[in-house]
C-alpha positions in Angstrom: 0.0 -0.5 -0.1 1.3 3.6 -0.6 0.7 5.6 2.7 -2.0 4.1 5.1 -5.7 5.0 5.2 -6.7 4.4 8.9 -10.2 3.8 9.6 -11.9 2.8 13.0 -14.9 1.1 12.7 -17.2 1.0 15.9 -19.6 -1.1 16.4 -22.0 -0.2 19.0 -26.1 0.7 19.2 -25.5 1.5 22.8 -23.1 4.2 22.3 -25.2 6.0 19.7 -28.4 5.8 21.9 -26.4 7.2 24.6 -26.0 4.4 26.9 -22.0 4.0 26.3 -19.8 6.4 26.0 -17.1 6.1 22.8 -13.6 5.9 24.1 -12.1 4.2 21.5 -12.4 7.1 18.8 -9.6 9.9 21.3 -7.4 6.8 22.3 -7.1 5.1 18.5 -6.1 8.8 17.8 -3.6 9.1 20.2 -2.1 5.9 19.6 -1.5 6.5 15.8 -0.3 10.4 16.4 2.4 8.6 18.4 3.9 7.6 15.3 3.4 10.1 13.3 0.1 8.6 11.3 -3.7 10.2 11.8 -7.3 8.9 11.0 -8.3 8.5 7.6 -12.1 8.1 9.0 -13.5 6.8 11.8 -17.5 6.0 12.1 -19.4 4.7 14.5 -22.3 2.5 13.7 -24.9 0.4 15.0 -25.2 -3.3 15.4 -26.7 -3.6 12.3 -25.5 -7.0 9.3 -26.6 -4.6 6.3 -25.2 -1.5 7.7 -21.8 -3.5 9.0 -21.3 -5.1 5.7 -21.5 -2.2 3.6 -19.3 -0.2 6.0 -16.4 -3.5 5.7 -16.9 -3.4 2.2 -16.4 0.7 1.8 -12.9 -0.1 3.2 -12.1 -2.9 1.3 -12.3 -1.3 -1.7 -9.9 1.3 -0.4 -6.3 -0.8 -1.7 -4.4 1.5 1.5 -7.1 0.5 3.5 -6.1 -0.3 7.5 -8.7 -1.0 9.3 -9.4 -1.2 13.3 -13.0 -2.6 14.2 -14.6 -2.5 17.7 -16.8 -5.1 18.8 -18.9 -7.5 18.0 -16.7 -10.4 17.6 -18.0 -12.3 20.9 -20.6 -15.3 21.0 -24.3 -13.6 21.7 -27.1 -12.8 18.9 -25.6 -9.6 18.5 -22.2 -10.3 17.6 -22.4 -9.9 14.4 -18.6 -9.2 13.2 -17.1 -12.5 12.8 -19.8 -14.0 10.0 -19.4 -10.6 8.5 -16.1 -9.9 8.0 -15.5 -13.6 6.9 -18.1 -12.6 4.2 -16.3 -9.1 3.3 -12.5 -10.0 3.6 -12.0 -13.3 2.9 -15.7 -15.1 0.8 -15.5 -17.6 2.7 -17.8 -19.2 5.3 -16.0 -19.6 9.3 -13.5 -22.0 10.3 -13.4 -23.3 13.6 -10.1 -22.2 15.0 -8.1 -24.8 17.0 -5.9 -22.8 19.1 -8.6 -20.4 20.2 -11.2 -23.2 20.7 -8.3 -24.7 22.9 -7.7 -21.6 24.7 -11.8 -21.6 25.6 -11.8 -24.6 26.8 -8.9 -24.3 29.2 -10.5 -20.7 30.8 -14.7 -21.4 30.9 -14.5 -26.0 30.9 -17.6 -27.4 30.6 -19.1 -23.7 30.4 -17.5 -23.6 27.2 -19.9 -25.0 25.2 -22.7 -24.9 23.4 -22.2 -20.6 23.6 -18.6 -19.7 24.6 -17.0 -21.7 22.1 -18.5 -19.9 19.2 -15.9 -17.5 19.5 -13.3 -19.4 18.1 -15.2 -19.4 14.8 -13.6 -17.2 12.7 -12.6 -16.5 9.1 -10.1 -18.5 7.1 -6.2 -17.2 7.8 -6.7 -14.9 10.8 -4.1 -14.4 13.3 -4.9 -14.1 16.9 -4.4 -10.9 18.8 -3.8 -11.4 22.2 -6.2 -10.5 25.2 -4.3 -9.3 27.8 -6.7 -9.6 30.5 -8.4 -12.6 29.3 -7.0 -14.4 26.6 -10.1 -14.7 24.6 -8.4 -13.0 21.1 -9.2 -10.4 19.0 -8.1 -11.3 15.4 -6.4 -9.7 12.0 -6.6 -10.4 8.2 -3.5 -9.6 6.1 -2.2 -7.7 9.4 -4.5 -4.9 8.0 -7.6 -5.6 9.4 -7.9 -5.8 12.5 -11.3 -6.9 14.7 -11.0 -6.5 18.4 -13.9 -6.6 21.5 -15.7 -3.4 22.4 -14.0 -2.9 25.7 -11.7 -0.5 25.8 -9.4 -2.4 28.5 -9.5 -5.5 26.0 -9.2 -3.1 23.0 -6.6 -0.9 23.5 -3.7 -3.1 24.3 -4.4 -5.4 21.4 -4.4 -2.2 18.8 -1.5 -1.0 20.4 0.4 -4.1 19.5 -0.7 -4.5 16.2 0.1 -0.4 15.8 3.5 -1.2 17.2 4.4 -4.1 14.7 3.3 -3.1 11.5 3.1 0.6 11.3 5.1 1.7 14.3 7.9 3.6 11.6 7.1 7.5 11.9 6.1 9.6 9.5 7.2 13.0 9.9 5.3 15.9 8.8 6.3 19.0 7.8 3.3 21.7 8.5 3.1 25.1 8.6 0.0 27.7 9.5 -1.3 31.2 9.9 -4.2 33.2 11.0 -4.9 35.9 8.2 -7.4 38.9 9.2 -9.7 38.3 6.3 -12.8 35.8 5.3 -11.9 32.4 3.6 -13.5 33.8 0.2 -10.4 36.3 -0.3 -8.1 33.5 -0.3 -10.0 30.6 -2.5 -8.4 31.0 -5.9 -5.2 30.8 -3.8 -6.3 27.9 -2.6 -6.8 25.8 -5.7 -3.3 26.5 -6.7 -2.3 24.1 -3.9 -0.4 21.2 -4.9 -2.6 17.6 -4.2 0.2 16.1 -2.4 0.2 19.1 -0.1 -2.2 18.4 3.3 -4.7 21.7 3.3 -6.7 23.2 5.8 -9.1 26.1 5.7 -10.6 27.1 9.4 -12.7 30.1 9.5 -13.2 32.2 12.7 -15.0 35.0 13.8 -13.1 36.8 16.7 -14.7 40.2 18.3 -17.0 40.1 15.5 -14.2 40.1 12.2 -13.7 37.1 9.8 -10.6 35.7 10.6 -9.0 32.0 8.8 -7.0 30.0 9.7 -4.6 28.5 6.8 -2.4 25.2 7.3 -0.6 22.7 4.9 1.6 19.8 5.6 3.7 17.2 4.0 6.7 15.2 4.1 8.8 17.3 2.0 9.9 20.6 3.4 10.9 22.5 0.6 7.1 21.4 -1.0 5.6 22.3 1.8 7.0 25.9 2.1 6.7 26.5 -1.7 2.8 25.7 -0.6 3.0 28.1 2.1 4.2 31.1 0.1 1.7 30.8 -2.0 -0.6 32.6 0.9 2.0 34.5 2.3 3.2 36.4 -0.9 -0.6 36.7 -1.8 -1.4 38.3 1.7 1.7 40.3 1.4 0.6 42.0 -2.4 -3.3 42.4 -0.8 -1.4 44.5 2.5 -3.9 41.6 4.6 -2.2 41.3 8.1 -1.3 37.9 9.2 0.6 36.1 11.6 2.3 33.0 11.2 1.5 30.6 14.3 
């Protein structure tokens, strides 16, 4: 893949209806950020089979996608992730994972059957993700699609290990930012000149009733970032518009 596109898919009707607060987005943003990465998209969706499948297929369609999926890998009727992940990412039925089956039996004994043992029915070709809390694993496909429980105490150590193991090479991003005493509209023609390879953002502000705009450009190569930034500073100088570099 080129630059990884990191997707967070947080499955939980209980988050959407307010019964629980999401803790995964903030965690994942920080975990990726520690290596210079950023989320490409983050979605909170309900426990609905059609919606989960459509979301996974959207991720699959992106050749640069890396997925972190939270929730729905248990054995209750509302846990839908395992069969849908198998359908979308392998196009094969679930298969009993021998090692995970043994882990479940070791932990729960006679209570492993008939329900808990079904957690060992996983997509073909998975790698288990170590759960430090109770050894009930998450799983990964192709070292780029990661599926973990909804419980942060279990999920977050698994994700941290996955990021460290596969995406720990730091990405250095050079950024330059200014705040100009004008509206976004004044700078639209300049914005159109920013190369596609440069990350660009425009954030309008209103301070004391006066319009301002924050312009930020970023990229992996400092000279390219400086050239894009100069598009704005040169225009503002020529137009005699005050600005502050932050």
